N, C-alpha and C positions, 0 to 999 in steps of 0.2 A: 255557834258557827261563825267563822271569820272569813272575810273576803278582802281583797284589795280593790279600791275604787279610786278614780281620779276626781270625781265630783261628789259632793255630799248628797245630791238628789238621788244618785245611784244606790246609795245605802238605803234610803227610804223606799225606793222602788222595789228593791230586793226584799225588804222587810214586808212590804205590803203583799208581795207575791207568796210569801211563806205563811201558811196557816198558823204556825206555832210562834211566829215572831210578834212579840208584844211591844218591844222597844229596841233601841239601838244605842251603842256607844260609837261615836264617830270621832276619830282622832283629829285633833286640830292640826292644820298645816303650818309648818314653819316658813314655807315659801310657796309660791304659785306652782312650782314644778314638782313638789313633793306628792307622793301618793298618800292616801289615807287608809287606815285600817278601819274596817266596818265590822263591828261585832253585833250580831243579831241575837237578841236575848229572849228568854221565855217570860221574863217578868218585867216590871216597871220600876225596879229599884234604881235609884240614882247612881250612875257611874259604878256599877258593879257587874261582874260577869265571872265565868269560871277562871279567867286569867287575871282579872282586875278585881280583887276581893276587898278593895277599899277605895274610897273616893280618889279619883285621879284627875288633877286639873288639866291634863293634856287631852282629855276627852270631853266632848259634849254629849249629854244624854238627851235623846229624843224619843218620845213614845207616840204611838199612833192610836187613834180611835177609829173603829170601822165596824159598820153593822154586819160585815161579812164574817167577823171572827167572834168566837166564844172565849172571852178573856178569863173565864173561870175554868176552862177545860185544862186537863193535864195531858201534855203530849211531848214527844221528843222530836227534834228536828230531823227531817229526812235529809239525804245528801243533797247539797246544792247542785243544781243542774241534774235533775233526777235521771235523765236518759241522754247522756252526752253522745253526740254523733260527729262524724267528720264534717267540717264546716265548708269544704268545697275545693280543696286543692286538687286532689286526685280526680274527682268527678268533673272538674272544670266549671263548677258552679261559680267559683271565683274566677272572673275573666283575667286574661293576661294584663289588661290595663290596670288592675288593682294589685299587681305583684311588682315590686320594685327592689332594687339592690343598690348598694354603695358603689359597685363597679361590676364589670363583666369582662371575661376573657376575650370573647368576641360576641357578636349578636347571636351566633348559633349556640352560645352557651349562656344566654342571658337569663334574667330572673324568671321569665315566663316558663322556663324549663325546670324550675325548682319544685316540681310536683312529685309527690310520693309515687313510686312505681313507674315513673316516666322513663322513656327510652333515652332521654338525655338528662341533664341536671343543670343547676346554676353553678358556674365557676367564677370566682372573683377575679379581679384584674391581675396583671402580670407581676405586680409587686404587692403581694398580700400582706396584711398586717392585722392587728387585733381591733382595728376600727371598722372592719367590714360588717355588713349586715344584709339580711334578706328580710324584706318587709311585706307583710300581708295586710290588706285592707278589707275588712268584712263588709264594708259599705255602711252598716249600722253597728251599734255596739253588740258584743257577744260575750257570754260567759265562757272563758277559756279554762279547760280542765286538764289538758294534756297536749304535749308536743311530741310528734313522731318524726324521726329523721332516717335518711339513708345516705349512702355515698354515691360516687359516680359509678354508673353501671358497667362501664367498659374499661376501667383503668383503676389502679390502686390509689385513689384520692378520696379522702373523706374528712369530715370534721370530728375531732376527738372530744372536744368540749366546747361549751358555749354558754353565754348568758342570754337572757331575754329582756326586752324593754317593751313598754306599752304606752299608748297614747289615745286621747280622744280626738285630737285635731291633726295628727300627722306631722306636727312640728315640735311640740314639747313632749319628750319621752322620759319615762321613769324606769330605771332598771329594777327588776324584781329582786327583792331582798330576802335573805335567809333569816333565821330566828334571832340572830345576834346583830342584825342590821347590816350585814355584809352583802355584797353582790352575790347572789346564788349562782354557782357554777354547776351546770348540768353535764352529765356524762353523755357523750355522743357515740359515734360509731367506731367499730374496730375492723370493718370490712366493707366491701362494695354494696352488698345487697340486703343484709339483715336490717330489719326495722327496729330501732331502739325507741322505746316509749318512756317519756318522763312526765310524771304527774305533777300538777301544780297544786300545792296545798299550803296556804289558801289559794283559791282560784282567783283569776283576774277578770275584771269586767272592763272591756275597752273596745274601741273600733279598730285600732292598729296594733299589730304585734311585730316586733323585730327579733329575729334570731341572730345573735352576735357571736360568730366563731371566735374562740380564744386559742385553741390549739388544733392542729390538723396533720394529716398524713400527706406529704408531698405538695398538696395544693388545697385551697379552700374549695370544696365541691360538695354540694348538698341537694338532696330532694327532701321535701317536708310536707307534713299535713298537720292540721290543728284540730283537736276534738273539743267539743263544748256544746253550748246551746245558744242559738241566736236570740237576740232581744226582740221584743215586739217592734214593729215599724214605729218610727217617731210620731206619726199621726195618731197611733193608738196610745202611745205614752202620754200625749197631750190630754187625752180624755181620762187618764187614770186618776181615780179619786183618792187623794191623799189629804187627810186632815191632820196637821201637826197640832196635837193638843197641848204640848208643853215643850219648850226649848230652854234648857238651862246652860249657861255658859260660865 
């Protein structure tokens, strides 16, 4: 099972949470702004996995020892984030203060209105370009599995395609990449009201998500929701028992 993480510790936390994870391959970063691929493995073989069948110097191999796991058991990985749910845009669990945007048409069409099934929506400024974004802050890290979007409810304006970026600090963002290392472009909407869902595979673990429109109908206008699983509160993570038995670089 593979996920995208911004910090190495997130890879170990996810492995510790999964009963079938015995070890991980963590991609080495080429810069502080790069994402890392985290491969969670069934075994403790150095630098190998379903995708990496031979030693790969661009990955560090880390395995965990834990009294909670039977390392001799045979099992298959369940789906990451076993029961994804809406993370709070439509329900307003995410408050207005944690929704931001690069620009807005007017305050009446600001980012706080960019909620799925809302009566209004977020509309970007009067000179839209491909550098616009709608940002959602989950307050703590979350595993993000799916992005849902709609257009403007009362006019023919919507986002036809977009990329996403993610961050742990709200400052340094990494654009989600496709299989060949290119920015992944997701298909958006074709009308005002239909909900278009786009699954993230691998999933993303981050506190901040940005939806970055690339093409649109008439104007950048969007309502959105994010599905996934919230991370434990940071105070709980501090007590999480992780014993790194071996780190090879």
